N, C-alpha and C positions, 0 to 999 in steps of 0.2 A: 875360163869364164863361160865358154860355150856349154861345157858340161853342167855348170851350175844353172844356167838358163833352162836346159833340157830337164834337169832334175826338178827344178821349181815348177815347170809346166806339168810334169808327170804327177807331182804332188797335188797341184791344183785340180788336175783331172780326177785323181783318186778321190779327192774330197767331193767333187761333183757327183761321182758315181755313188759314193756312200750316202750322200744327201738324197739322191734319187731313190736309192733302195729304201731309205727310211720313209720317204714320202709314199712310196708304193706299198710299203708294208701296212700303212694305215688304211689303204683302200680295201674295201670289202670284196671278197670273192664269194663263191657259193659255200665255202667251207668256213668253219669256225677257226679263229686264230686269236691267241692271247694278245697279239700286237694290236688288234682292233681297239683295245681299251687303253693304249698307251697315252692318248691325249686326255683321258678323263681325269679331272681333278675334283677332289672332295674338300669341302670346307671342314677341316679337322681342327676344332677349337680355334677358329679364326684364321687358320693358315691354309691356303690352297695346297693340298697335298696330292701327289700322283697316286692313283689307285694301287699301283704295284708296290708302293711303300707302306701300304696299310692293310693289304689283303693278299690272300693267296688266289691266284687266277689259274684255273685248270681248264683243259679241253678234253673231257672224258670221251666224247664222241664227235663225229664230223659236224654235226649241226647243234652243238650245245657247248656253252661256256659256263663254268661255275665260278662264283666269286665268294670267298669266305673271309670276311673282315676279321682281323685279329682281335679288334675291340668290338664285342657283340653289341654294344650300345650304338655303334655306327652303321648298323644294317640299313636303317631308314635313309640316312644321309647318302650312303653308297648307292642305294636304289634310286634315289632322287637324282643324283649326279649322272648316273648312267642314262636315265630316262631323258634328261635335259641335254645330253651331250650331242644330240642330233645324229646318232648312229642308226636310227630306225630300229632299235632293239626295245623289247618290252620285258623288263626285269620281273621275275617272279620270285618273291621271297618265300623261303621254306625254312622257317626257324632261323638259325644263324647262317644259312647258306642262301645265296641268290643264284637262281638259274636264269640263263639267258639263251632261250632257244633262238637259233639263227634261221629266219625265214628264207625260203628260196628266193632268189632274185628274179625279177621279171626281165624279159628281153629288153624292154625300154631302159630299165635301170642299169642293166649290164652295159648298154651302149653309152649311157651317161658316164659310167665309171671308166670306160675305155677312153672317153674324151678327156676326163680328168687326168688319167694316166699319161696320155699323150701330151697334155699341157705341162705336166711335171717333167716329162722327157725333153720337151722343147726348152724348158728353163735350164735343164742340165746342159743341153747343147749350147745355149747362149753363154753359160758360165765357162764352158770349155773354149768357145770362140773368143771370149773376153781374155782368157788366159793366153791364148795364141797371140792376140794383139799385144798384150804386155810383153810376151817373150820376144816378138819381132821388134818392138820398140827398144828393148834392152840390147838386142843384137845391133840395131842401127846406131845406138849410142856408143856401143863398143867399137864399131867401125869408125864412127866420127871422131872418137877420142884417140884412135890409133892402136887400141888394145887388140883388135881383131882385124886381120887382113881381109880384103874384099872377097878373095876366093873362099876363105874359111867361113865367112859370113854367109855366102851363097850356099855352101854345103849345109851349114847350120839351119838356114831357112828351110831347105828341103827336108831336113830331119824333123824340124818343128812341124811342118805340114804333114809328114808321115805319122808322127805321134798323135797329132790332132785327129787325123782321119781314123786311126785305130781307136782312139777314145770315143769318137762319135759312133763307130761301129759297135762298140761295147754298149753304149746307151741304147742303140737300136735293138741289140740282143736282149738286154734287160727288159725293155719295153715289150718286145714280142713275147717273151716268157710270161710277163704279167697279163698281157692282153689274152693270151691263151688260157691262163688261170681264170680270168674274169668271165670269159665267154663259155667256159666249160660248164655244162649243165649237170 
């Protein structure tokens, strides 16, 4: 039972790390990235459709993203959706291709993005701590029901704390890497 609790805790932590990485990928750094457009949805014949499902997104250079809709009649709709997505991008249609020049970030905007990244990191830490709480509750229930001896529970609690500490260190490392990317000019 102890091994199951530890595996469950590690699984929850891995999910928290993946969620954090997804959230941070959406944050803008000074460089162009196709993941910046992951949240953009286009009204495609009455259905909100992700941009990546109806267009080719490329990053030909560090400060430029190109979007080429597969259906040429949707160029205007894609342009409008990108403009209204709140990404601070100004789409420039060029025939059946849309160019998205990525403006350089100001120092103030970089600091705001770091704050957003730290907020996402704190949410990941809260999720990990919540998983720790659940694991400790399961261990306590196991001890109360007689499935786990008190000594084994104490060792398991220490192992849970070690796993959680390592998970939080990973969150800090992921955050530090993203902050470095954001602040890089």
